C-alpha positions in Angstrom: 11.0 4.5 0.2 13.2 2.0 -1.4 16.2 4.3 -1.1 15.5 4.7 2.7 15.4 1.0 2.9 18.8 0.7 1.1 20.4 3.4 3.3 19.3 1.6 6.4 20.8 -1.6 5.1 24.0 0.1 4.2 24.4 1.4 7.8 23.3 -1.9 9.2 20.2 -0.6 10.9 18.2 -3.4 9.5 18.1 -6.2 6.9 16.3 -5.7 3.6 13.2 -8.0 3.4 13.5 -10.4 0.6 10.4 -9.2 -1.3 10.9 -5.4 -0.6 10.9 -4.3 -4.2 7.8 -6.4 -5.0 6.0 -5.1 -1.9 6.7 -1.5 -2.9 5.6 -2.1 -6.5 2.3 -3.7 -5.5 1.4 -1.1 -2.9 2.3 1.7 -5.4 0.3 0.2 -8.2 -2.7 -0.3 -5.9 -2.5 3.3 -4.7 -2.4 4.6 -8.2 -5.2 2.5 -9.5 -7.5 3.2 -6.6 -6.7 6.9 -6.5 -7.6 7.2 -10.1 -11.0 5.3 -9.5 -11.7 7.5 -6.5 -11.0 10.7 -8.4 -13.4 9.6 -11.0 -16.2 9.2 -8.4 -15.4 12.5 -6.7 -16.1 14.5 -9.8 -19.0 12.6 -11.4 -20.8 10.6 -8.8 -20.0 12.4 -5.5 -23.1 10.7 -3.8 -21.6 7.2 -4.4 -18.0 8.2 -3.4 -18.1 6.9 0.1 -19.6 3.5 -0.9 -17.0 3.1 -3.7 -14.1 4.1 -1.5 -15.2 1.6 1.2 -15.6 -1.1 -1.4 -12.1 -0.3 -2.8 -10.6 -0.5 0.7 -12.2 -4.0 1.2 -11.0 -5.2 -2.2 -7.5 -3.8 -1.4 -7.4 -5.5 1.9 -8.4 -8.9 0.5 -6.0 -8.6 -2.4 -3.0 -7.5 -0.2 -3.8 -10.1 2.5 -3.6 -12.8 -0.2 -0.3 -11.4 -1.5 1.3 -11.1 1.9 0.1 -14.7 2.6 1.9 -15.9 -0.4 5.1 -14.0 0.4 5.1 -15.4 3.9 4.6 -18.9 2.6 7.4 -18.6 0.1 10.0 -17.1 2.5 9.4 -18.4 6.0 12.8 -17.4 7.3 12.1 -13.7 6.7 8.3 -13.8 7.2 8.3 -11.3 10.1 10.5 -8.8 8.2 8.4 -9.1 5.1 5.2 -8.7 7.0 6.4 -5.8 8.9 7.7 -4.1 5.8 4.5 -4.8 4.0 2.4 -3.2 6.8 4.7 -0.1 6.9 4.4 0.4 3.2 0.7 -0.2 3.2 0.1 2.5 5.9 2.5 4.9 4.1 0.8 4.6 0.7 -2.7 4.8 2.4 -1.6 7.9 4.2 -0.5 9.5 0.9 -3.8 8.5 -0.8 -6.0 9.9 2.1 -4.1 13.2 2.1 -4.4 13.7 -1.6 -8.1 12.7 -1.7 -8.7 15.1 1.3 -7.3 17.9 -0.8 -9.8 17.1 -3.6 -12.8 16.8 -1.4 -11.8 19.9 0.5 -12.4 18.4 3.9 
């Protein structure tokens, strides 16, 4: 994703948001952490999986909302670019996680 961002910048399709590397790192870390937790509950406690997954989603939304709030406050000039990039990466990593979990659950 970062490479795609750099290519778009090189061809002057868009500007790179000031916190792009941090946003990618945070979203990737959250995806890996929550994916690992979800996998644990799929195997051992499958009856609690839906509750745990929804709880993790709420925690992720609160945490990521706080992070984007801080980023917007730190860089008001590029607030729109940072927020838009943040949402794009959030949905991208969430899509990857849902696809992988769907494979494990066999939906």
